[in-house]
Structures are given as structure tokens and as C-alpha cells.
FIRO-619713 format. One record per residue (C-alpha): residue number from 1; residue in three letters; chain; x, y, z. Coordinates in nm, 4 decimals, padded with zeros to 6 digits, m for minus. Example, Ala and Ser with C-alpha at 12.3 -4.5 7.8 and 13.67 -1.06 7.14 Angstrom:
(1,"ALA","A",(01.2300,m00.4500,00.7800))
(2,"SER","A",(01.3670,m00.1060,00.7140))
//
This chain:
(1,"UNK","A",(m01.4179,06.9248,01.4310))
(2,"UNK","A",(m01.4746,06.7090,01.7494))
(3,"UNK","A",(m01.2387,06.7190,02.0445))
(4,"UNK","A",(m00.9680,06.4931,01.9680))
(5,"UNK","A",(m00.9352,06.6567,01.6328))
(6,"UNK","A",(m00.9185,07.0125,01.7415))
(7,"UNK","A",(m00.6497,06.8837,02.0247))
(8,"UNK","A",(m00.4790,06.7597,01.7099))
(9,"UNK","A",(m00.5018,07.0436,01.5342))
(10,"UNK","A",(m00.3564,07.2438,01.8058))
(11,"UNK","A",(m00.0287,07.0244,01.8461))
(12,"UNK","A",(00.0303,07.0207,01.4815))
(13,"UNK","A",(00.0236,07.4034,01.5157))
(14,"UNK","A",(00.2718,07.3734,01.7937))
(15,"UNK","A",(00.5158,07.1461,01.6100))
(16,"UNK","A",(00.4887,07.3442,01.2940))
(17,"UNK","A",(00.7292,07.6300,01.4439))
(18,"UNK","A",(01.0078,07.4051,01.4988))
(19,"UNK","A",(00.9157,07.1401,01.1526))
(20,"UNK","A",(00.9401,07.2683,00.7835))
(21,"UNK","A",(00.5804,07.3217,00.6200))
(22,"UNK","A",(00.7217,07.1087,00.3751))
(23,"UNK","A",(00.7561,06.8384,00.6388))
(24,"UNK","A",(00.4349,06.8737,00.8133))
(25,"UNK","A",(00.2247,06.8614,00.4403))
(26,"UNK","A",(00.4540,06.5296,00.3728))
(27,"UNK","A",(00.4382,06.3698,00.7157))
(28,"UNK","A",(00.1272,06.4789,00.8761))
(29,"UNK","A",(m00.1127,06.5558,00.6454))
(30,"UNK","A",(m00.3126,06.2162,00.6693))
(31,"UNK","A",(m00.2661,06.1327,01.0410))
(32,"UNK","A",(m00.5677,06.1632,01.2645))
(33,"UNK","A",(m00.6207,06.0984,01.6417))
(34,"UNK","A",(m00.7680,05.7544,01.7361))
(35,"UNK","A",(m00.7845,05.8080,02.0508))
(36,"UNK","A",(m00.6978,06.0438,02.3520))
(37,"UNK","A",(m00.7343,05.9833,02.7120))
(38,"UNK","A",(m00.6024,06.1494,03.0356))
(39,"UNK","A",(m00.2543,05.9819,02.9724))
(40,"UNK","A",(m00.2380,05.8610,02.6049))
(41,"UNK","A",(m00.2644,06.0284,02.2444))
(42,"UNK","A",(m00.2922,05.6997,01.9968))
(43,"UNK","A",(m00.2442,05.8456,01.6157))
(44,"UNK","A",(m00.4236,05.6824,01.3308))
(45,"UNK","A",(m00.1869,05.6781,00.9999))
(46,"UNK","A",(m00.2157,05.3999,00.7513))
(47,"UNK","A",(00.1259,05.4528,00.6036))
(48,"UNK","A",(00.3991,05.2342,00.7194))
(49,"UNK","A",(00.6503,05.5110,00.5970))
(50,"UNK","A",(00.4711,05.8173,00.7476))
(51,"UNK","A",(00.4224,05.6292,01.1074))
(52,"UNK","A",(00.7782,05.5194,01.1060))
(53,"UNK","A",(00.9106,05.8730,01.0119))
(54,"UNK","A",(00.6351,06.0212,01.2924))
(55,"UNK","A",(00.7632,05.7959,01.5180))
(56,"UNK","A",(01.1383,05.8545,01.4218))
(57,"UNK","A",(01.2044,06.1615,01.3801))
(58,"UNK","A",(00.9246,06.3853,01.5127))
(59,"UNK","A",(00.7784,06.2132,01.8488))
(60,"UNK","A",(00.9737,06.4625,02.0445))
(61,"UNK","A",(00.8114,06.7476,01.8884))
(62,"UNK","A",(00.4886,06.5987,01.9682))
(63,"UNK","A",(00.5625,06.5106,02.3146))
(64,"UNK","A",(00.6576,06.8380,02.3475))
(65,"UNK","A",(00.3624,07.0038,02.1786))
(66,"UNK","A",(00.1296,06.7763,02.4218))
(67,"UNK","A",(00.3556,06.9126,02.7099))
(68,"UNK","A",(00.3132,07.2734,02.5959))
(69,"UNK","A",(m00.0406,07.2747,02.5392))
(70,"UNK","A",(m00.1579,07.0443,02.8483))
(71,"UNK","A",(00.1291,07.0686,03.1105))
(72,"UNK","A",(00.1187,06.7144,03.1158))
(73,"UNK","A",(00.3493,06.3815,02.9984))
(74,"UNK","A",(00.1269,06.1994,02.7552))
(75,"UNK","A",(00.2468,05.8458,02.6068))
(76,"UNK","A",(00.1796,05.8634,02.1833))
(77,"UNK","A",(00.1245,05.5730,02.0426))
(78,"UNK","A",(00.0626,05.5157,01.6443))
(79,"UNK","A",(m00.1851,05.2205,01.4729))
(80,"UNK","A",(m00.2401,05.1598,01.0695))
(81,"UNK","A",(m00.5645,05.1069,01.1360))
(82,"UNK","A",(m00.8439,05.1056,01.3649))
(83,"UNK","A",(m00.9093,04.7926,01.6105))
(84,"UNK","A",(m01.1865,04.5749,01.5784))
(85,"UNK","A",(m01.4709,04.8260,01.7684))
(86,"UNK","A",(m01.6113,04.7592,02.0911))
(87,"UNK","A",(m01.9734,04.8133,02.1429))
(88,"UNK","A",(m01.9990,05.1168,02.3774))
(89,"UNK","A",(m02.3015,05.2501,02.5778))
(90,"UNK","A",(m02.4064,05.5174,02.3482))
(91,"UNK","A",(m02.3454,05.3187,01.9941))
(92,"UNK","A",(m02.6369,05.2639,01.8207))
(93,"UNK","A",(m02.9192,05.4399,02.0304))
(94,"UNK","A",(m02.7176,05.6442,02.2444))
(95,"UNK","A",(m02.7523,05.4429,02.5052))
(96,"UNK","A",(m03.1421,05.3470,02.5009))
(97,"UNK","A",(m03.0850,04.9620,02.5183))
(98,"UNK","A",(m02.9168,05.0186,02.8589))
(99,"UNK","A",(m03.1798,04.9918,03.0594))
(100,"UNK","A",(m03.3103,04.9016,03.4024))
(101,"UNK","A",(m03.5062,04.6390,03.2541))
(102,"UNK","A",(m03.1908,04.4239,03.1114))
(103,"UNK","A",(m02.9660,04.4927,03.3539))
(104,"UNK","A",(m02.9453,04.1478,03.5263))
(105,"UNK","A",(m02.8934,04.2185,03.9386))
(106,"UNK","A",(m02.7680,03.9345,04.1312))
(107,"UNK","A",(m02.6121,03.9645,04.5264))
(108,"UNK","A",(m02.2979,04.1499,04.3684))
(109,"UNK","A",(m02.5129,04.4430,04.2501))
(110,"UNK","A",(m02.8231,04.4412,04.3472))
(111,"UNK","A",(m02.7508,04.7287,04.6374))
(112,"UNK","A",(m02.6561,04.9530,04.3261))
(113,"UNK","A",(m02.9397,04.9069,04.1049))
(114,"UNK","A",(m03.1928,04.9737,04.3899))
(115,"UNK","A",(m03.0217,05.2892,04.4573))
(116,"UNK","A",(m03.0013,05.4325,04.0629))
(117,"UNK","A",(m03.3371,05.2977,04.0320))
(118,"UNK","A",(m03.4451,05.5102,04.3405))
(119,"UNK","A",(m03.2666,05.8096,04.1938))
(120,"UNK","A",(m03.4277,05.7719,03.8404))
(121,"UNK","A",(m03.7602,05.8139,03.9317))
(122,"UNK","A",(m03.7353,06.0128,04.2717))
(123,"UNK","A",(m03.6543,06.4312,04.2134))
(124,"UNK","A",(m03.5132,06.5438,04.3985))
(125,"UNK","A",(m03.3355,06.1882,04.5329))
(126,"UNK","A",(m03.2388,06.1705,04.8818))
(127,"UNK","A",(m02.9581,05.9573,04.7825))
(128,"UNK","A",(m02.7532,06.2786,04.6333))
(129,"UNK","A",(m02.4797,06.2281,04.5533))
(130,"UNK","A",(m02.4997,05.8868,04.4162))
(131,"UNK","A",(m02.1209,05.7073,04.3769))
(132,"UNK","A",(m02.1570,05.4096,04.2389))
(133,"UNK","A",(m01.7708,05.1990,04.2383))
(134,"UNK","A",(m01.6228,04.8695,04.1610))
(135,"UNK","A",(m01.3457,04.7182,03.8936))
(136,"UNK","A",(m01.3938,04.7678,03.5192))
(137,"UNK","A",(m01.6695,04.5942,03.3092))
(138,"UNK","A",(m01.9478,04.4942,03.5914))
(139,"UNK","A",(m02.2142,04.7421,03.5131))
(140,"UNK","A",(m02.1493,05.0833,03.6169))
(141,"UNK","A",(m02.2142,05.2443,03.2720))
(142,"UNK","A",(m02.5087,05.0320,03.1931))
(143,"UNK","A",(m02.6711,05.1868,03.5217))
(144,"UNK","A",(m02.5818,05.5511,03.4857))
(145,"UNK","A",(m02.7485,05.5276,03.1108))
(146,"UNK","A",(m03.0657,05.3130,03.2463))
(147,"UNK","A",(m03.0573,05.6426,03.4821))
(148,"UNK","A",(m03.1021,05.8726,03.2049))
(149,"UNK","A",(m03.3181,05.6470,03.0061))
(150,"UNK","A",(m03.5267,05.6195,03.3029))
(151,"UNK","A",(m03.5252,05.9760,03.4032))
(152,"UNK","A",(m03.5864,06.0653,03.0625))
(153,"UNK","A",(m03.9369,05.9119,03.0519))
(154,"UNK","A",(m04.0716,05.9987,03.3726))
(155,"UNK","A",(m03.9336,06.3607,03.3352))
(156,"UNK","A",(m03.8929,06.4375,02.9826))
(157,"UNK","A",(m03.8198,06.8141,03.0335))
(158,"UNK","A",(m03.5319,06.7224,03.2456))
(159,"UNK","A",(m03.2002,06.8401,03.1236))
(160,"UNK","A",(m02.9562,06.5423,03.1727))
(161,"UNK","A",(m02.5896,06.5711,03.1164))
(162,"UNK","A",(m02.4129,06.2569,03.0367))
(163,"UNK","A",(m02.0361,06.2778,03.0303))
(164,"UNK","A",(m01.7231,06.0288,03.0684))
(165,"UNK","A",(m01.4599,06.1761,03.3235))
(166,"UNK","A",(m01.1856,06.2135,03.0450))
(167,"UNK","A",(m01.4238,06.4021,02.8138))
(168,"UNK","A",(m01.5196,06.6094,03.0865))
(169,"UNK","A",(m01.1706,06.6664,03.1453))
(170,"UNK","A",(m01.0833,06.7462,02.7142))
(171,"UNK","A",(m01.3787,06.9976,02.6872))
(172,"UNK","A",(m01.2397,07.1635,02.9793))
(173,"UNK","A",(m00.9133,07.1799,02.8085))
(174,"UNK","A",(m01.0341,07.2947,02.4943))
(175,"UNK","A",(m01.2909,07.5578,02.6665))
(176,"UNK","A",(m00.9956,07.7338,02.8554))
(177,"UNK","A",(m00.7909,07.7451,02.5101))
(178,"UNK","A",(m01.0420,07.8567,02.3161))
(179,"UNK","A",(m01.1848,08.1246,02.5807))
(180,"UNK","A",(m01.5024,07.9097,02.5788))
(181,"UNK","A",(m01.5129,07.8252,02.9877))
(182,"UNK","A",(m01.8039,08.0178,03.0420))
(183,"UNK","A",(m01.9994,07.8115,02.7935))
(184,"UNK","A",(m01.8190,07.5038,02.8822))
(185,"UNK","A",(m01.9706,07.6096,03.2996))
(186,"UNK","A",(m02.3277,07.6633,03.1511))
(187,"UNK","A",(m02.3809,07.3237,03.0024))
(188,"UNK","A",(m02.2752,07.1402,03.3309))
(189,"UNK","A",(m02.4264,07.3748,03.5624))
(190,"UNK","A",(m02.7369,07.4738,03.4130))
(191,"UNK","A",(m02.8872,07.1241,03.3954))
(192,"UNK","A",(m03.1360,06.8754,03.6309))
(193,"UNK","A",(m02.9509,06.5784,03.6239))
(194,"UNK","A",(m02.5376,06.5235,03.5840))
(195,"UNK","A",(m02.3695,06.1987,03.5240))
(196,"UNK","A",(m02.0719,06.1465,03.4788))
(197,"UNK","A",(m01.8676,05.8409,03.4373))
(198,"UNK","A",(m01.5167,05.6656,03.5396))
(199,"UNK","A",(m01.5094,06.0631,03.7889))
(200,"UNK","A",(m01.1472,05.8548,03.8788))
(201,"UNK","A",(m00.9869,06.0392,03.6053))
(202,"UNK","A",(m01.0105,06.4057,03.7594))
(203,"UNK","A",(m00.7585,06.2956,04.0385))
(204,"UNK","A",(m00.4463,06.5229,04.0506))
(205,"UNK","A",(m00.6156,06.7474,03.8083))
(206,"UNK","A",(m00.6006,07.0915,03.9712))
(207,"UNK","A",(m00.8090,07.2881,03.7024))
(208,"UNK","A",(m01.0683,06.9891,03.6235))
(209,"UNK","A",(m01.1256,06.9128,04.0021))
(210,"UNK","A",(m01.1613,07.2794,04.0876))
(211,"UNK","A",(m01.4533,07.2697,03.8055))
(212,"UNK","A",(m01.6107,06.9431,03.9407))
(213,"UNK","A",(m01.6236,07.1420,04.2923))
(214,"UNK","A",(m01.8165,07.4339,04.1554))
(215,"UNK","A",(m02.0174,07.2438,03.9461))
(216,"UNK","A",(m02.0875,07.0026,04.2318))
(217,"UNK","A",(m02.2002,07.2665,04.5020))
(218,"UNK","A",(m02.4106,07.4568,04.2281))
(219,"UNK","A",(m02.6268,07.1570,04.1691))
(220,"UNK","A",(m02.6312,07.0264,04.5041))
(221,"UNK","A",(m02.7770,07.3711,04.6510))
(222,"UNK","A",(m03.0144,07.3781,04.3748))
(223,"UNK","A",(m03.1337,07.0292,04.4788))
(224,"UNK","A",(m03.0460,06.8632,04.1161))
(225,"UNK","A",(m02.9697,06.5178,04.1252))
(226,"UNK","A",(m02.5328,06.4097,04.0749))
(227,"UNK","A",(m02.4414,06.0948,03.9827))
(228,"UNK","A",(m02.0628,05.9367,04.0033))
(229,"UNK","A",(m01.8608,05.6357,03.8453))
(230,"UNK","A",(m01.5735,05.4619,03.9640))
(231,"UNK","A",(m01.3407,05.2045,03.9569))
(232,"UNK","A",(m01.2561,05.2972,04.3212))
(233,"UNK","A",(m01.4053,05.4576,04.6479))
(234,"UNK","A",(m01.3449,05.8106,04.7051))
(235,"UNK","A",(m01.1080,05.7487,05.0116))
(236,"UNK","A",(m00.8862,05.5277,04.8061))
(237,"UNK","A",(m00.7963,05.8292,04.5594))
(238,"UNK","A",(m00.4995,05.9424,04.7248))
(239,"UNK","A",(m00.4464,06.2200,04.4473))
(240,"UNK","A",(m00.7960,06.3652,04.4803))
(241,"UNK","A",(m00.8043,06.6852,04.7364))
(242,"UNK","A",(m01.0169,06.6316,05.0646))
(243,"UNK","A",(m01.2724,06.8838,04.9614))
(244,"UNK","A",(m01.3760,06.7099,04.6284))
(245,"UNK","A",(m01.3229,06.3489,04.8154))
(246,"UNK","A",(m01.5683,06.4655,05.0848))
(247,"UNK","A",(m01.8332,06.5982,04.8599))
(248,"UNK","A",(m01.7845,06.2698,04.6372))
(249,"UNK","A",(m01.8539,06.0829,04.9896))
(250,"UNK","A",(m02.1350,06.3116,05.1376))
(251,"UNK","A",(m02.4188,06.1378,04.9593))
(252,"UNK","A",(m02.4880,05.7209,04.9389))
(253,"UNK","A",(m02.1958,05.4678,04.8055))
(254,"UNK","A",(m02.2791,05.2140,04.6013))
(255,"UNK","A",(m02.0338,04.9205,04.5159))
(256,"UNK","A",(m02.0506,04.7054,04.2624))
(257,"UNK","A",(m01.8306,04.3374,04.2964))
(258,"UNK","A",(m01.7502,04.0236,04.0477))
(259,"UNK","A",(m02.1042,03.8359,03.9874))
(260,"UNK","A",(m02.1393,03.4919,04.1198))
(261,"UNK","A",(m02.1400,03.2001,03.9267))
(262,"UNK","A",(m02.5568,03.2156,03.9115))
(263,"UNK","A",(m02.5264,03.5846,03.8251))
(264,"UNK","A",(m02.3119,03.5204,03.5362))
(265,"UNK","A",(m02.5111,03.2302,03.3911))
(266,"UNK","A",(m02.7730,03.4710,03.4111))
(267,"UNK","A",(m02.6090,03.7439,03.2039))
(268,"UNK","A",(m02.5133,03.5056,02.8970))
(269,"UNK","A",(m02.8212,03.3728,02.8862))
(270,"UNK","A",(m03.0080,03.7193,02.9055))
(271,"UNK","A",(m02.7279,03.8519,02.6174))
(272,"UNK","A",(m02.8110,03.5539,02.3851))
(273,"UNK","A",(m03.1971,03.5871,02.4265))
(274,"UNK","A",(m03.1187,03.9529,02.3270))
(275,"UNK","A",(m02.9610,03.7826,01.9835))
(276,"UNK","A",(m03.2297,03.5290,01.9526))
(277,"UNK","A",(m02.9628,03.2556,02.0264))
(278,"UNK","A",(m03.0738,02.9467,02.2783))
(279,"UNK","A",(m02.8004,02.8278,02.4381))
(280,"UNK","A",(m02.7844,02.5153,02.5933))
(281,"UNK","A",(m02.7234,02.5207,02.9460))
(282,"UNK","A",(m02.4051,02.3310,02.9307))
(283,"UNK","A",(m02.2585,02.5973,02.7025))
(284,"UNK","A",(m02.3922,02.8453,02.9305))
(285,"UNK","A",(m02.2174,02.7022,03.2499))
(286,"UNK","A",(m01.9015,02.6816,03.0148))
(287,"UNK","A",(m01.8993,03.0315,02.9549))
(288,"UNK","A",(m02.0088,03.1820,03.3059))
(289,"UNK","A",(m01.7311,02.9178,03.4795))
(290,"UNK","A",(m01.4292,03.0569,03.2641))
(291,"UNK","A",(m01.5026,03.4099,03.2068))
(292,"UNK","A",(m01.5226,03.5447,03.5555))
(293,"UNK","A",(m01.4358,03.9273,03.6281))
(294,"UNK","A",(m01.6293,04.0923,03.3414))
(295,"UNK","A",(m01.9606,04.1923,03.2220))
(296,"UNK","A",(m01.8733,04.2910,02.8962))
(297,"UNK","A",(m01.6492,04.0033,02.8229))
(298,"UNK","A",(m01.9255,03.7524,02.8792))
(299,"UNK","A",(m02.1122,03.9643,02.6815))
(300,"UNK","A",(m01.8705,03.9621,02.4264))
(301,"UNK","A",(m01.8250,03.6161,02.4484))
(302,"UNK","A",(m02.2029,03.5472,02.3574))
(303,"UNK","A",(m02.1745,03.8160,02.0918))
(304,"UNK","A",(m01.8708,03.6211,01.9314))
(305,"UNK","A",(m02.0783,03.2515,01.9347))
(306,"UNK","A",(m02.3614,03.4346,01.7933))
(307,"UNK","A",(m02.1314,03.5679,01.5041))
(308,"UNK","A",(m01.9879,03.2535,01.4261))
(309,"UNK","A",(m02.2952,03.0545,01.3706))
(310,"UNK","A",(m02.3845,03.3372,01.1345))
(311,"UNK","A",(m02.0537,03.3565,00.9439))
(312,"UNK","A",(m01.9979,02.9885,00.9694))
(313,"UNK","A",(m02.3438,02.8022,00.9989))
(314,"UNK","A",(m02.4165,02.5081,01.2141))
(315,"UNK","A",(m02.4957,02.4786,01.6048))
(316,"UNK","A",(m02.3155,02.5972,01.8947))
(317,"UNK","A",(m02.2380,02.3063,02.0851))
(318,"UNK","A",(m02.0124,02.2542,02.4462))
(319,"UNK","A",(m01.7647,02.0687,02.1730))
(320,"UNK","A",(m01.6784,02.3641,01.9848))
(321,"UNK","A",(m01.7324,02.6611,02.1983))
(322,"UNK","A",(m01.4248,02.5960,02.3743))
(323,"UNK","A",(m01.2344,02.6753,02.0138))
(324,"UNK","A",(m01.4613,02.9393,01.9325))
(325,"UNK","A",(m01.3512,03.1270,02.2635))
(326,"UNK","A",(m01.0010,02.9880,02.3306))
(327,"UNK","A",(m00.8942,03.3684,02.2802))
(328,"UNK","A",(m01.1351,03.5003,02.5496))
(329,"UNK","A",(m01.0745,03.3043,02.8519))
(330,"UNK","A",(m00.8040,03.3141,03.0311))
(331,"UNK","A",(m00.6758,03.0303,03.2626))
(332,"UNK","A",(m00.8142,03.0256,03.6227))
(333,"UNK","A",(m00.4903,03.1809,03.7931))
(334,"UNK","A",(m00.4417,03.4943,03.9443))
(335,"UNK","A",(m00.3014,03.7831,03.7333))
(336,"UNK","A",(00.0595,03.8759,03.8050))
(337,"UNK","A",(00.1507,04.1798,03.6709))
(338,"UNK","A",(00.4961,04.2360,03.5194))
(339,"UNK","A",(00.7852,04.4208,03.6643))
(340,"UNK","A",(00.7140,04.6480,03.3832))
(341,"UNK","A",(00.3562,04.6949,03.4533))
(342,"UNK","A",(00.4463,04.8007,03.7665))
(343,"UNK","A",(00.7209,05.0477,03.7167))
(344,"UNK","A",(00.5453,05.2125,03.4213))
(345,"UNK","A",(00.2140,05.2401,03.6782))
(346,"UNK","A",(00.4662,05.3773,03.9383))
(347,"UNK","A",(00.6395,05.6268,03.7189))
(348,"UNK","A",(00.3165,05.7592,03.5611))
(349,"UNK","A",(00.1352,05.8217,03.8951))
(350,"UNK","A",(00.4597,06.0447,03.9788))
(351,"UNK","A",(00.4690,06.2464,03.6698))
(352,"UNK","A",(00.8026,06.0503,03.5787))
(353,"UNK","A",(00.9358,05.8559,03.2973))
(354,"UNK","A",(01.0300,05.4427,03.3354))
(355,"UNK","A",(01.3411,05.5372,03.2338))
(356,"UNK","A",(01.4249,05.7621,03.5314))
(357,"UNK","A",(01.2541,05.5357,03.7413))
(358,"UNK","A",(01.4858,05.2515,03.6628))
(359,"UNK","A",(01.8308,05.5280,03.6450))
(360,"UNK","A",(02.0230,05.6656,03.8690))
(361,"UNK","A",(01.8556,05.9937,03.9605))
(362,"UNK","A",(01.8754,06.0652,04.3096))
(363,"UNK","A",(01.6352,06.3441,04.3258))
(364,"UNK","A",(01.3489,06.2901,04.6192))
(365,"UNK","A",(01.0581,06.2113,04.4409))
(366,"UNK","A",(01.2306,05.9440,04.1532))
(367,"UNK","A",(01.3725,05.7854,04.4675))
(368,"UNK","A",(01.0763,05.7530,04.6753))
(369,"UNK","A",(00.9140,05.6182,04.3459))
(370,"UNK","A",(01.1689,05.3680,04.3022))
(371,"UNK","A",(01.1220,05.2822,04.6646))
(372,"UNK","A",(00.7751,05.2233,04.5814))
(373,"UNK","A",(00.8230,05.0284,04.2551))
(374,"UNK","A",(01.0472,04.7806,04.4248))
(375,"UNK","A",(00.8352,04.7296,04.7233))
(376,"UNK","A",(00.5129,04.6511,04.4844))
(377,"UNK","A",(00.7267,04.4052,04.2878))
(378,"UNK","A",(00.8337,04.2110,04.5940))
(379,"UNK","A",(00.4776,04.1892,04.7107))
(380,"UNK","A",(00.3021,04.1270,04.3606))
(381,"UNK","A",(00.5472,03.9074,04.1881))
(382,"UNK","A",(00.7342,03.5909,04.3080))
(383,"UNK","A",(01.1112,03.7707,04.2459))
(384,"UNK","A",(01.3377,03.7506,04.4874))
(385,"UNK","A",(01.5670,04.0475,04.6552))
(386,"UNK","A",(01.8066,04.0028,04.3599))
(387,"UNK","A",(01.6085,03.9583,04.0768))
(388,"UNK","A",(01.4614,04.3348,04.1981))
(389,"UNK","A",(01.7843,04.4384,04.2367))
(390,"UNK","A",(01.9036,04.3317,03.8457))
(391,"UNK","A",(01.6073,04.5341,03.6981))
(392,"UNK","A",(01.7134,04.8186,03.8859))
(393,"UNK","A",(02.0926,04.7480,03.8112))
(394,"UNK","A",(02.1412,04.7584,04.2200))
(395,"UNK","A",(02.2487,04.5047,04.4363))
(396,"UNK","A",(01.9919,04.3075,04.6951))
(397,"UNK","A",(02.1161,04.5223,05.0072))
(398,"UNK","A",(01.9629,04.8698,04.8346))
(399,"UNK","A",(01.6449,04.6726,04.7665))
(400,"UNK","A",(01.6066,04.5866,05.0756))
(401,"UNK","A",(01.6694,04.9244,05.2440))
(402,"UNK","A",(01.4058,05.0545,04.9801))
(403,"UNK","A",(01.1495,04.8059,05.1323))
(404,"UNK","A",(01.2311,04.9125,05.4827))
(405,"UNK","A",(01.1896,05.2810,05.3940))
(406,"UNK","A",(00.8622,05.2036,05.2152))
(407,"UNK","A",(00.7414,04.9860,05.5339))
(408,"UNK","A",(00.8212,05.3089,05.7632))
(409,"UNK","A",(00.6456,05.5034,05.5704))
(410,"UNK","A",(00.3421,05.2816,05.5896))
(411,"UNK","A",(00.3645,05.2669,05.9739))
(412,"UNK","A",(00.4370,05.6126,05.9998))
(413,"UNK","A",(00.2055,05.8180,05.7791))
(414,"UNK","A",(m00.1515,05.7839,05.7672))
(415,"UNK","A",(m00.2563,05.8433,05.4128))
(416,"UNK","A",(00.0470,05.6472,05.2786))
(417,"UNK","A",(m00.0853,05.3536,05.1935))
(418,"UNK","A",(m00.3647,05.4992,05.0144))
(419,"UNK","A",(m00.0796,05.6023,04.7341))
(420,"UNK","A",(00.0162,05.2360,04.7781))
(421,"UNK","A",(m00.3674,05.1223,04.6899))
(422,"UNK","A",(m00.4066,05.3946,04.4037))
(423,"UNK","A",(m00.0946,05.2345,04.2248))
(424,"UNK","A",(m00.1833,04.9076,04.2865))
(425,"UNK","A",(m00.5640,04.9465,04.1496))
(426,"UNK","A",(m00.3994,05.0787,03.8292))
(427,"UNK","A",(m00.1604,04.8176,03.8137))
(428,"UNK","A",(m00.4500,04.5582,03.8239))
(429,"UNK","A",(m00.6717,04.7600,03.6048))
(430,"UNK","A",(m00.4024,04.6965,03.3056))
(431,"UNK","A",(m00.5453,04.3468,03.3098))
(432,"UNK","A",(m00.8962,04.4332,03.2324))
//
């Protein structure tokens, strides 16, 4: 049984304390976990009737079980079937196709590429830990797998452990639940190279941070290689404890930014050649000009064109590529988050519900979160004070007071800006 299904089994055991055996057998018997992250549980249930019953009658029980098991509030969603699978590093050949040789290097990622290659080839590395950061979809995970691939070739005797931050956290939860914490520790401390993707997921998770802290110290003192990736630098993770932040920052920080036009075009060419497909430069330039922020989307566009050619026949030309890709590229306007996006992410950051944030509660934590949500809506959208007030059922004077409160905290509290950056980064990441 994998970790997700084991979590689901524990949830059902807790729910069964308050739900009859007949109900469990009838409504829970075919449901499975499709996805489980640090914030969200997605349940796969093909039957529309069962999905409806689980959602309408048993959702509070499932959420209560999650709270009891993990001491945190989780969003719960239900789906009928698995969405079309995106290719993930590790599929097919366990990430072996993500190498330094097929990583397209440009001005936006040259330093991170050089640092990753140096770490893979030099043991122990002088750049320890290596911390690669940048927005989602720009190649951080590719570099992590490339390090593992290269180190495996040069040092086949090495024990290399690679994990996503969310998987690390879920493994720890199960280890605590099942009394296997020592096995967990041995796995991560007894290795020559530790690679963790999306380390930002641990911020604010006390037990997970403690384990990372101890693992880091053990490996660093033993001169083992440590590499982390994240969507932001350590100093911009406000919930991260100071001692973890200092360790993540003590080695080499390498950022990856949005690729320029030439690099995007090279990525399109590289991917099309991997698929044995010759695209005209007009088509290459069109893709590079319209998909501007995400390497995964660029590669996905080429794969879609390839699939279209295989299934529909005919040549790909500039005249039909816009129709093939019309659902993939967005207009060249800045992403503007909705007020709901901002409220959801602010509420999630403070561990409260969006309903409470919009409501009348005046507890200190809810009020502070509400001030921040109002401030970010004014900063990130074009809504007026009156518009913001209507969202929260308050007048514009109340909104103005909230804005003044946040601005005062910005000038008064040294680290408060990090909170705003953290929430804003989470809001913008919803656009990936």
C-alpha cells in the first residue's frame, strides 16, 4: 500500500467511529486518494451518486478525521476520473531522461546549471548546500534529476536520496503514526547525497522542520552533499524558523528566472528534435513568443503538436499551430488574481477559513488576516475601496483603516514585508 492509500485508510478508520458500518461499506468502498499534498486531499470516486453523498453528507467527517490525524485543516475535493496525466520527472525511466545534456542553458539559468553540474561532479562539493530557487516550471526539478543522474554515473557506489518536500512530509506523518520514525531517520541520514524538491512546503510545519534540521546537521557534518529547490529564496519564507533559514542560506544560492525569447526558442527546438519532429522557425518563434513564462508549457506545446500530427496527419504550419495551441497560451496581459484567490491564500496562510475571513469575527488573528487580504486586493487588482468593502460587507472607511493598519506594520515591523511577499507568491503561483 502506498503512502496516500495508507493515509486514506487511517482517515476511514477515524470516520468509521462516527459512521455506521453499512454507510462505510456503501459510500466509501470504492473511493481512493488521487492526490494528497500539504494543503489538499483529492478523492477519486467514479460514481456520481457516491461523490454527491460523500460531499454532502460525509465531508465534515473526512475533514474532522484529517484534523485529528494531521492537526491541520485541509481542502477536500472529489473527482470522477483522473485528469489527463502530465509527464512528471521520474516517469518512464525514473528521471533518467532529465540530464545535463538535454537541459537548455540560457542567461536565465546558466549559473544554476553550472552550480548543479559542479555539485554533481565534485564530491564533497564546496557549494554545500546548493539551494536552487525560482518560479514553478523553469527547470529546477530537471536539474535535481540531472544531479542524481550524473552523480550516479560518476559514483555508482553512492546512496542518493531524492524526494519532493510534500512526499518527505507525508512519509514523516506516516512514520510517526506507525511508530517507524527511526526507519525514516535512517533513510534520510544514511546517504551520500540528499536532494529535496520544493523544500518550501516544510515552512511552518514544526515536526517536519525539526527533522530537516537534524538531517541537515548530520549530513553537513559528515560532508555529504545537500541540494534543495524552492519557488523562493529562504529569506522570503516568513514562516520558516530562523535556524532552518540560516542553514538553507549558508551554502550557494542559485536562482532561475523566466527564460528570454532565444532560450524559449531553443527549448522548443530541443524538445521537437527529441520527438523526431522538424518544426519551421516560424512555428518555433510563434510558440516562443506566445508561451513566455513556463518551460513545462513550452514542452507541453511541442508534445501537443506532435500528438496532433500523429493522430490527425498532415504537416504543422504557422496557419494551424495557433488553433492547435489556442487553449495553452494566454493573452499577453499581466495575470490579475481574483479577490477569491487572494482571500483563499490569505486564509490558508493563517490557517483559518475564507468564510471566517469574510465574516464578522474580530479575533486578533482573523482581523489581521482580513486587513492583509483587503490590502492585497487593493494592491493586486483594480478594485476601488467601495468594491473591496462590498466583498467583506463593510464600508470604505473600514477598508481604509485596514490599509492604514497594514502600512503601519510595514514601516514598524522589520519582517512583516516577508509575510506579504509569502502570501503574494502563493497567490501568483495559482496562475501556473
